Every structure is written in C-alpha cells, then in structure tokens.
N, C-alpha and C positions, 0 to 999 in steps of 0.2 A: 656419731659420725657427725661432719658436718654436712650441713645442704647443697654445697655447691662449694666448687670452687673455682679461685681469679688464678689464673697459669701466672703474668704478668701485669705487675699495674699499671702499665698499659693499656690494658685491653678493655675493651666495652663491651663485651660480654662477658658472663659468668660458665660454669660448667654443671647442669641438676646430679649430683652423686648419689642421688634416688629421683623416683617418677614424682613432680612436684602437679600441686593440682591447681586450677585456678581461684584467688579467693585468699591463697597463703601468702602469710609472711614469715619472711624468708631473711633472715641475717649474711650480707653479701659483704665480706670485707667489715668496712667500717660504715657502712649503710644498712637499712631495713630495702627491702626492694617487694614489692605487691606482685605476687605475677598474676599474668593477664590471662595465664590459658594454659593448657596441659600440657607439659616439658618431660617428656621421658628421659629417665637417666643416659645422661653421655650427652645429650645436647644442652645446645646454646639458648641465652635470654639475654636481653637487652640487661647492663647496667646501670643505661640512660636512655633518653629519646636520640635518637640517629636520627640527622637527615634525609630524605632522597641522595644517593649520589654519596652519603658518607662514607668513607672507608670503616668496614667490620673490623676491631681488632683482635687479634688473638694472637698467644706466643709471642704478644709485646710488636707484631706485625701485621698489615693488611694480608685479609684473607680470601676479599673481595669490598662489595660496595653496595650497598643500601637500594633497591631495584625502587623502594616507595621509604615514608616517613615508618620508622619504628617506635613504637612507643617501650620504656621503659617495661619493664617486668613479660614483655614480648618476646614469643618464641622467634629465634631466629635460624632459618634455615634456607633451604631450595626454595620456597616459595618466596623470598625476600630479599633476598643475594645475590650477587651477581658477578662473578669471578673477574678479572683484573688482567688476567694473562695478554698477553700479546703474541703476535713472533717472533721473526730472530732477533737481537738486540745485540747493540755493542754496549761494554762491558768497559769497566777502569780498574787497575789493580790497587788498592787500599788496603794495604796486608794490617789485618789484627789480630792479635796471635794474644794467647790466655797460656798463661802458666799454668803446668803440671799440679795437682796436686799432690801424686802421688807419686812415693820413692822408690828407687828399682831394688826388689829386694831377694830371694834365693830359693823362689819355691819352683818345684821340678812337676811331671809329668811322668808317666809309664809307657813310653811310645816305642818305636821299631825304629832303629837307625837302617835307611837302605843304601847299598854302593855306591850310589850315586850322591850320597852323604846328606837329603832331604828325611824328614820321620815320618811317617805313619802315627796316625792314633786306631789304627786296625788295619790287622794283616787278611785279608782277603784274597780270594781268588775269584778271578773276575774271566767271564766270555765276553768279547767288546768282537761283536759285528761289523763287515763292515758294512752289511749292505739291510736292511731289514727282512728281505724274503729269506733268511736263513735263521732268524729268530727263534723258530720251531727246533730246527734241528741243534742251537745252543743248548734248551730244555731238555733235550734230551741226551746230549753228551753230559749233562750236568745230572744228570738221573743216573744213567748210568753208572759214573764215578762213584756217586756216592753211594750206591748199590754194592760195585767190586770194591771200594777202601774200607766202606764202613765212619770209620772214626778220623775226621778230616784231618784234628789239631796236626801242627798248632796253625793252620789256617783256622778262622775264625767260623767263616764261612763261604759259601761258593756262589755268584751270580753271574745272570745275564744281563748287563748292558745295554735291553733292547729298544730299538727306535724304529721308524719305520722312513731313514733317510736313506742316501749310501749309493741311489739311482734316481736317471730323471731328470737330473741336476746341474746348472750349470753355474757357471760367473760364482760369485759370491757367496749363494748357497751353497756351491757344489764345495769350495774354500772352508765353509764353516764348519760342517758334516767334519767334514777332512782334520780340521782342528782341533775338534772336540773331542773328537776319538780319540785324536794323539793322544793330548792331553792326559784324556782319560786314564790309557794306557803308561803313562810316565808319571800319574801319581800314588803318592805315596803308601794309602792308603793299599797299596793291591801288593798284598806278599809275590801275584804271580798272573800272568795274563795270555791266554789263550786269542789270538785276532783271529775272529773265522769270517773268511769271504765266500763268494759263490762263484766267482771267475767270470761272470761275462758286465760286472756293474761298473758304473763308473769311477767308485773308490777303489778303484784296483789295488791290491797287494802290493804290486810295486808301486807304487807310487807311495800309497801310505806308509810302507817302509822307509823309502824315502823321505818322508815327512819327519818322521818320527827321529830320525837323528840319532845318536849314540844309544843303545838300551842295553838291559841284561840279559845276553843270549841264554844264560841259564833259567831264567825268570819269564822270557817273554817270547813265545812260539808264535806258527802260522800256520791254518792250515786253509787250502783253495778244494770248498765240498767236491766241486764240478770234476778234479783232477785226482779223487779216489774213488773205487769201488767202496768202500763205505767209511763212509765220513763218520760214522757217532762210536765206530769202536778207534780210529784213525786220533781222532779229538782224546776219546776217552784215553787213550798212549803219553799221549803228548800233555793232557795234565798229570796225567803220573809224572812224567817227567819233571814236569813243574812242582811239585810235590817232594819229591825225591831231595830237592835241591834247598827245599822248604823248612825239612824237618826239624832245624836246632835253630830257626825262628825265632826271638824270646824276647821280651820286652823290658828296657831297662832306662834309667833314668835320664832326663831329658831335661834339658829349662825351657820356663815357660817363655822365654824366647822366640823359640822355637813352633810355638802355638801358632796359626790361621783361622782367622773363623772371620765367615763372609754371616753378613749383616743384611737381613730380611725380614718382611712385615709382610701380611697379609691376611685377608678377612678382616681390615680394619673396623676399629669402632672409635667412638669420641675420646675414649679414656687411653688408648695406642699412646699420643702424644703425651699424657701425664704419668702414667708406670709404666709399663714395659719398655718402650721404644727411650727414654731417659735413663732408666737403668740399663739397657744395654752401652747407651752413649758413657755410662760411667763406666760399663766394666772391658770398652773398650780403650778408652783412656787408662784405666789403671793397667789394660794387657801392653799396650804400647810404652807405656813408662818399663816392661820388662823388657823392653825389648820387642815386641810380637809385634805381629801386625793383623787389621782389621780391614775389611776392603767391605765399599755401599756402593750398590748400584740401583735399578731402579732408576733407570732416568729420567722418564717422566714426572718420578715424583720426587722431582728435585726444582720442576717447572716451580717459579715464585718462593721458591730457599737458594735458589742455587747461588747470588750474592756474599750469605753467611757463607759458604762451601768456599768460594773465589776470597774472599776475604783472609781466612787461614791455608789458601798457596803456599806454601814454603820458599816459594821465590816468582819469579814472572815467567819462568816458562813452562812452569805447573800450573802458573795461570791461565794461561791462552790456552791449555789442553782441557781445561776446564768448560771453559768459551769453549770448546771446540768439538766438546763431547755435549753441550748443552746447545745449541745452534746446529749443530747435525741432527740429534734425534727433533729439534721442531721440525725442520725442513722435511724430514722423512715420513711428518703427519702431513706435513701441506703439499711431498710429492704426491700423497696418496689422498689428496681434498678431506682431510680425514681436521675436525679442531681439535686443538692441543688440548682442550680443556676439561675434554666428555672421558676425564681417567675414574672419576669414584665409582665402586659399582652400586647396584643397590644394596648393599646388604654395607656396603661402607655406609651409604646416607642413610638407613636405618636405624644405622648406629650411632650415627650422630656428625659424620662428618659431612659438610655442606660443599665444597669446593677442592681443585685443584690442589690450591694453595695452603687449603685446611689439610688435604691429605698431605703434603709435601713439606709443610713445618715439624706438622706432627712424625712426617718419616726420618728427616735428618737428624730429630734428635739421636738415632742410635749409631751417629759420629761422631757422640762426644763432643769435643774442646780442642781436639790434636790437631797439629798441623797436618794439611795434606799434603802427603812426598811423592805421591807418581797418581798418572791417571791412565788406565790401561782400554785398549780399544777391543774389541769383543770377541773373544781367543787367546789373546793375550795371557803371560803369567804371569806372575809375583816376579819383581827383579829389587824390591826395595820395602823394610820394613816399615812400619806404622799405616797412618791411614793410607788405603788407596781408593781412588773411585774406579768403577770398571763397567765400559758400557755394557749395558741390557735392558731389557725394556721393565716392565713392571710385573709381566706373569709371571706367577710365583713356580711353576714346573721351570720354564727357560732361566728365570733370572736365579733361581738355584741351581740350575745345573749350570751356567755361566759360574758362577762363584766356587762352585765343586773343584771345573775345568781349568778355574785360576789357579788353585791350587788352595785353596783352604780346603781344610782334614774336617772343619763342619763348620754346619749351618745354624747359627742360629735366627730361629724365626718367632714373632711377638705376632698373636693375634686376639683378635677381639672376638671374632666368630667361633673361631675355630678350624680346622684342620686337618686332615688325618696324615696326607701327601708325604712322603721323605724325597731327598731327590738321592744320589751314588754314594755318597758321604753323613753320616749324622747329621739328623736334624731335629734341632731339639727346639719345640713348640714351647713357647710363653706365653700366659694366658694374659692380657691387659685387666681382668677381673675377674673374681673368684667365683663364680654364675657360670661361666665356661668350663672353668677348672673341675669345678663341682661335679659338671653332669659329663663333661667327656675324660674322665681322668685314663682311660685307653690312649687318648690324642695329646694330651698335653701334659711336659714333664716338669713343668714350674711355674708355679704362679705368682705374677705380678704382681695381682689383684691387693694381694695383702697391703702393700704401699699404703691404701687409703686406710688399711683398718690396723694392726696391729703392729706394725716393723716399722722402723725406722729406714732412713735410707742405707745408712750405715750397713744396719744389721742386715735387712738384704742382698746386700751387693757381694756381702761377705758368703752367705747363704748360698749365691750363685755363684761366687769363683769357687768355693768347695765342692760344689755341681760338677761344674763345666772339667775341673784337675778328676773326681770322680769319671767321670765319661771321658775326656782324654786316656785315662790309663785303662779305659776295656769294658766302664759300667753301660749298659744298651740302653741304647733311647727308644719311648712306644714305638716309631718307626722302624725300626730294626726287629724286636720284639712283634711286632706286624706284618715284616716283610712288606713293609710299603715302601719301594725304591721306583725312581723314575727319570728317567733321561731324555730330559726334550733340548730341540737344536733350534735355535734364532733360524726364522726362513722368510724373505724376502723377497725373491724369484718368482720366476715361471716355473712350472712342471712341465717336463716333455710327455 
C-alpha cells in the first residue's frame, strides 16, 4: 500500500494513507517528501512550500488559503488554513458536460407496483401521526395489531413514523411538517398507512387530507383519537382493513430505471472524498444511464463546490435554480447571524477535513458527472429522472428524511466515522475506510475502503451495483435489522 495519495495533479497537498512520523521520507508522485511532523491517516501535508495567503489546492480546486507560510512536508490543517468562502454571490452559466461512460442495460429488481404507478422496494405498514402527542398511542396500536394478527405477511414490517411536531407551529414550519408527512403517506415503500390524529392540533386531519390529494382509500385510513372511546382498538381495526387489502401483494420484476436513490454522507473523514463518495458518484452515473434517478442534498456542503454543479445544469433554467438554491441557503445562515463556513464537525476535523470547501468538494463527488436535470425545494417530490438537487441542511436525520420524503426509495449514506441511524426508508451505510467497517459491522453495510487496498474501481462498483439490486429486491440493511428508523423535519421558525 502506498504512503500517500495525490488526488489531482494540480494539488499542492497529499493525503496520508497511514500515520506518518516526523523524519520519514516518503514517495509522493514523482518526488520525495520529508515529513516535518506527525501526519495522521487521512490528513494532509504540503507537497511544496506554500506561501502565506496562497491557495491550498485539493481535488484540483482551492479548499482555502494558508494563514501562514507552510513548508513542504508540513501538516496542513485548521491551524494554518483558512476558508475562502464569502456570502451571497453572482454566478454565470458556463455549461461543461461529460459524456457518460455507461451504457443502458436491462437490469431489473423485484419491487412492489402501486396503484398510482410508483414502485416501492419495501412493503411496509406505517402509522403516520399528524402530531407528536399521539406517538405513544400509535405504538400501542401496533403492539396490539401484531398480537392479534401474528404473521403480518405480505407486510414486511410495521412502524410508527414518530416526530415531535404537528402543533404549536406557524407559517413555513407548519407547512413543512404537513408536507413531509403527506409525502410519507404517499411513499411507495408503504403498502398501507394509518394517519393518526389527536383532534385539536394545528395539523388537522381535514387540512392534512386536503393536502394529501388523491390517495388509495383502501390503503390509507384516518383516525382522530379524541373522537372515539377506545382509540387503540379502533386503530387496530383500521390496520386490519388495510391488511386485508394487502394480502395479495407480491414483488415483481421492475426495470432499474424505476429506482430513485438519495445520496448522503455523515461522519465524514479525509477518505470520504477519495473512496466512498467517488464510488457513489460512479454508481449515480451508472443508474442515471439506466434511466434512474439520484438526488444530492446537504446544500451547505455544496458551498465551495457549487460552480461545478452549476456547470452541469442541463439548461439555463436549471442553472438559475441552482443559484437560488445556494444563495438562499447562504442567506438563511446570514439571517441568523451565523457564519456560512462553520460546517465541518469536530469528528470531520479529527478525520482530516479542514474547511467547508474541503468537505464540499468531497461531498459533491457523490453526484458523479451527470447533468443536473432539476432542483427541488424542501418538501417537493421528484418529477424528472436523472440527477436532482434537493434543498435541505447537512444534518443527517433532516437531510435523509428529506430525501425519503422527496420519493427516494433508499438512501445511500457514506461515513468515515460510522453512524447507526436510518431514516424511514432503507439507509445503506458505506464506509470510507476498512477500520470502521471492521469495528462496526452491525452498522456498516458495505466497505468502500477496499478501493485503497485490493479492489479496482470497476470491481467494487460491480459489487455495489449487485448489492443495491439485492437490497432493492428485499435484502435487509443493518438499520432495518436494528429497527433504527427516524423521521426529522426541518424547522426554521418559532414554537408557540
């Protein structure tokens, strides 16, 4: 295994592939570098003398500038690097497209066709509370339903999409809560849904039903807890009605073009932009070549890499949507008097990520090289195949929930530090390094760290495609086995 990696020929920093010690001489590309201090695995060191204020280049792009002169072989990190990011900016459309290296094939997976034409990769029974006050009631309904039914097949599982909102909210927060929840009710991974209300909440059943639009009355039922004597028994009876309608559900062959994947990273480290994220980028390009859909979110983690995405806008209308996406999110930070660059977490920094640009240039690798076909506001659902951008923050639970609510049947989540959580659709954890995979086999589903060890890019991509098809056809992920499922809704306003 090599001592270091140079990602792009333009880079003036290398990435340590193992812990490097002061006094070591290592080969970095065509040169020898004398290491000036301890460089931890995943961290950066200077490939040349870098002057004060000179840009630090990684991935071929600036990730900030030197606060002070940096000597060749010296550690490059937060102590001597500063972001270049500013506020709202003006941009121009300069399209730059890359031809896909992938051809359309005839791959299929086994999914569930819904009456509205959508395809689910799971057949689950959900209770969606309109307000957090009835989360406990929903749990009791499920417990009693399982006790009375026994075998819930063809449903694969039964869940409450618990949340703490639905009341004491106004304006955008109220709308966001209602929208995310109605999107969940309409999600194709749900073979049936009980919408459970309390009766006095802002997010009333009447408004909710109206916002829901057309729905399958055999598969979606409503219950107001305050209007019945025994809400648990009433809820169980409604679940039984849905269960009777679902008795003959079965998987069937579905073209890969029906698959919609969410792209997310969290607990990132210095290898995220080298292994797992580029691997997802290749998977995204492959899926899009089959007519499928990939969705990138975490808007703050586009800051510093946004022009790369703007150059890939398929037309000027999409370009202006990306500009609005970026600048509106920057304005959101500034309206709350927060710096836009304070995104990398302590864990990110410990793993070798220095600035937000560093994180963003690694994060956007997940989107591959395809054209951007559409940009969605928070709460909007997918309308176009191809690469979509979705407005949501970087927070893992909020962003993953937004991807699921937009219509993604699965979220592919890369991580260098490890994380156990899942959202309300299957959440595949892909490790950036072998160490976290071996330590957390009960969290991590796929190891992209082998890209630095024994597998070529083509070999590991094929493995990931095969694994994705298995998961889409019913193979459980660790978050499902552990029953780790969360729904988090973006909140920006006051609570009454």
